N, C-alpha and C positions, 0 to 999 in steps of 0.2 A: 511429458513436458518437464524440462529442467526448471525447477524453482530452487535457486541457490540462496540459502539463508546464512548470513554471517552474523554470529552473536558477538558483538563488541561491548556487551553490557553483562555484568555478573548476574543480574536477575533472570530467573528461568522463565521461559515462555513455552507454551505448547505448540511446537512446530507443526504438528499434524493439523491443528486448527488453522494455522496461518496458511498452510498449503491448500486446505479445503476451501478457505475463503477466496484464495486466488483462483482456484479452479471454478468455483461457483460464479465468480465475477466474469471470467472469460466465457463460461457457458451461457450466462444470461445475456451476454453481448454478442453471442454467435461466433465466438472465436474458438477454433479447435485448439484445445489445450496442449496438443502435441506439436503444434506449429510454431510455438513461441517459447522464448526463454526469458525469465525474469529474475533479477537479483534483488534480494531484500537484505538490508543491513539494519540491525537493531543496535542503536548507539545511545550514548548519554547526551545530556543537554549541551555539554561543551562542544562535542563533535558536530551536532546539528546546528548549533549557534554559529560555528565557523562556516559551515556550508551555506547557511541562510545569509550570512554577511557577504560571502564571496559571490554567490549566484543570484541573490535577490536584493542585496544592498540593505538588508534588515538586520539591525544590531540587537538581535534577541533570539533565543531558542524558539523553535516551533515544534509542532507535533509530528508532521510528516512532510517530506519533500519527494517529488517525483522527477526523474530525469529520463525522458523518453529518448530512445535512440533515433537519430535523424538519418535513417538509411532506407534505401529501397532495394537492398541486395537480396536476391532470392536464390538460394542454393538448394537444388532438389534434395529432399530427405534430410535437411538440416534445419533445426528450429531458427526462426527469425528472432534476433535480439530485440525484445520489446522495450527494455529499459531497466532502470534501477529505482527502487523505492527505499527511502531512508526514514526510519522511525525512531524518535526519541523515546526510550523506555521511561526515562525520568518524567517527561511531560505526560506520557500515557498513564503513568501511575497517579499523577495528580488529577488528571481528567477523570480517570476511573473512580477515584475516591469521591470527587466532587459530584459525579453523576450517579453514584451508587451502583457502579458496574464492576465486574471483575477485570483484572488486568488483561486476561486473555480476550474477553469481549471487546475491550478498548483497542487492543492490538489488531484484532480482526477488523474492527470498524476502520481503523487507520490504514490497514493494508488494502482493504476494498477501495477506500477513497484514493489511495495512491495508484492503484491499478487502473481505476477509472480515468485518472489523469493521463496515464500512459496510453490509454486508448483514445485520447483526444478530447475528453470532457474538460470543461473549464468552469470554475466556480467564481469567476471574477465579476459576473453580473448577477443580479437577483434571480433571473430566470435560470441561469446556469447552476447557481447554488441550489435552487429548489430541485432541479432535475437530478443533480448529483446526490442530494439527500434522499430523494425518492428511490433512485436506483440502488444506492447503498443500503437502505433499509430493506429493500426487496431481496438483495443478495444475502444480507446478514440473516434474514428470516429463513431463507432457503438453506443456508449453511448450518444454522442452528438445528434445523429439523434433521439434518444428516449427521450431526456431531454425536 
């Protein structure tokens, strides 16, 4: 499975852990990890702020944005483009510190959340939020046991 990670932030992150979190999320959701392609961008607050304003009309940085591909093109033996996940490392650092977690744990949490959005989950309702939190915690526990 192609997992393309673009580092647009000087802070180092453990790419192996991010890839493992993506694979575990797909596995838990019954998606063959060789059948999809996902792009992950690690950016700063300014970059995610601009995206949040442009695509959601929110004039503030956020922690993670997901951009699912809106296509039903199936080419044999070619991974389907699932979409893009953009994570603010600046926001992840603040959230990790506030929650007493490592940056890598926070980034894994955010990438799992982003991939769940790519798979069609939505946290706009209390029920959807609860379901995404539950699924994310299960994936993170599974990924941590393999790390």
